[in-house]
N, C-alpha and C positions, 0 to 999 in steps of 0.2 A: 466827808465834809470837814472844814477847818473851823476851830472854835473862834478865832478872832474875827470872823466874817459872818454877816447876817445872810441867811439864805434869801435868794431873790424872791421877794414877795412872801406873804404869809402862806403857810402850807394849809390851804383851805380844806384839804382832804384828810388830815390826820385828826387826833382828839385833844378841864382843869379842875381845881379841887379844893375841898375844905375839910381839914381834920381837926377833931376836938380831942386830941390825945393820941397816944400810940395805937390804941385798939379801936378808936371811934371813927365813924365815917367823917370825911371831910366836909366842911361847910361851904367851901368855895374859894375862888380866888378873888381878892379884893381890888377895887379900883381906887386910885389915889385921886382925891378931889383936885389936888394941885397939878396932876398929870406929871409928877416928878418921879423919876425912876427910883428915887431913894427916900421918898417921903414916908414917914412912919405910918403903919397901918395896924388895924386890930387883927384878931385872929379869924381865920377862915373868911367867908364872904361878908361877915358882919362888919369888918373893918375896911378902911379905905387905903389904897396904896397905888403905886404908879400905874402868865399859861405859857445817827450816831450809833454808835451802838452802846455805850455805857459811861458813867461818870458820877461826881458828887460835890455841889457847892453849898451856899448858905441862905436860908429864907424861912420865915415862919409864915405859913400860908394862912392868910386871913381873907384875902380877896384879891389875888393877883394871878399872873400866869405867864407862860411861854418859854420856849427853848430853841436853840439852833442846832445845826448838825455838828457832829463830833469829828475830831481829826481822824482820818482814816487809819493812821498808824496806831491809834489808841484802841481800835476795835478790830476783832478778828475778821477775816475775809467773809463777805456775805454770801449766803447760798442763793441759788436762783429763786426769784419770786415764786410764791405759791399761789396757785389759782384756786378760787373758792367762790361759791355762789352766795354764801352768807357770811356775816362777820363771825358768827359762832364757828363755822367750818374753818374759816381762815385762822382763827385763834387756835383751834385744835390742830391744824396742820403746820403752824409756825414752830420751828425748833426753839426750845428754851434751854437746851443743854449747853454746857460750856460757860466760860467766864464772859462777863459783859464789861465793856469799857466803863470808866468812871462816869462819863456823861450819861450813858445809857442806864447805868445803875440808878442815877439820880432821877431820871425820867420815870423809870419803873417804880421807884419808891414813892414818887408823887402820886402815881396812879394807885398804888397799893394803899397808902395812908389816907388819901383823899376820897377814893371811890371804890374800894374793894367790895362794898356791899351794893353797888349800883349795877345796872345791867351793863353788858359789854359796850353798848353804844355810849353810855354815860362815862365809862372808864376811858374810852377812846377820846371823848370830848375833853376830858381833863388833860390827857396827854397832849391834845391839840393846842390847848391854851398855853401850856408850857412851851411848846414848840413855837407858837405864834409870838410869844413874848420874846423868845430868844432871837427872833427875826425882826423884832420891832426896835426902833431907835430909842424907845421909851424905857426899855428894860435891858438887863445884862445880856451879853452875847452868847452865853452857853447855858445848857440845861441846869447844871449844878448851881451856877450863880443865880439863876432865875428862882430855883426852888429854895435856896437858902437866903435870898434877899430878905433883909430885915422887915418884920411885921407883915409878911405875906402869907405864909403857910403856918397854921397853928401847930402842926405836928413837929415843926422844926424848933428845937430848943437851943438857944445860945449858938446859933449858926450850925448846929449839928443835926443831921438827919438820923433818926433812930433806925435800928436794924429790924427788918421784917422777919416774920416766921418763915425762914427759908424752906421748911418742909411742907408748907401749906399749899393747897391748890390755888388759893387766892394770889400767892406770890408768883406762881408759875403763870397764871393768867396775866398778871401785871407785867411780867417780863415779855410775854407774847404781844400784849397790847402796845408796849413801848416800842418794840421792834416794828410792828405794823405801822404805827403812827410816824415813827422816824423815817421809814422807807416810803411813806405815803402810799400804802397799799390799799387803803380803804377810806372813802370820803366820810368825814365826820359831819354830823349835824351842826356842830359848833361853828363850823366855817372859820371865819377870821376873828372869832372871839378872843378877847384879851383878859376878860374877867368872868367870874362866876360866883354864885353864892347859893346857899341852901334855901329851899323854899320856906323854911320855918323862920327865916329872918328877913327884915326889910331894911337893908342898909341905905342911908341917904344918898350915897354916891350912885346907886343904881338909877335914881331919878334922872340923872344926866347921861345915861348910857343907852345905847340901842340894843334891845334884846335880840339875840340870834336864835336861841332855842331853849326849850324847857325839856329836860330829859330826867325822868323820874324825880328825884328830890333836889335837882340843881337847875338853876337858870343861868344861861351864858349870855354875856354882853360884849359889845365892841365899844 
């Protein structure tokens, strides 16, 4: 998939996120009341704002989402799709060895910092939001730009995404979830959601959005 182009339609079957710091769980992706892709937002889902195989752009996740496919030349050849009866089994069977493209790296980092403490379905939903955003004309065209977009993801500081604990199981799961979402291997409950926020906050922008799903501690909206 190429970065300059939006994927045809929102990837309704892949998985967005709110982080309150490097090690805290994400509060969600914020929606911009002005529906402007670059309007300022607060951190995680409490703030309002406009949810491949590897990469890295700029955003502070407060309440936004989505990403599009990555250039094929930037990612290593893909292995044949893995068959599984459950998302848990699919994550366990998805290879996570080797380097990821910059775009896929950004997608995995969003999953890690926004939802590593969530169930796998919640992590997939966060990834889906980033992918949906990358495919939406309201947001940037690639995963990294979606994630590093200003005032969108609270774990992003100064347009820079922090480094995860590469030796942790949480990071390996995030890498697997990113690949599953990017390849559209499992349908996400988030569907076409573009925003999300943590259940412990009540952002005003959510009043004007359509809820798509509530997964553990996050609520996803279109």
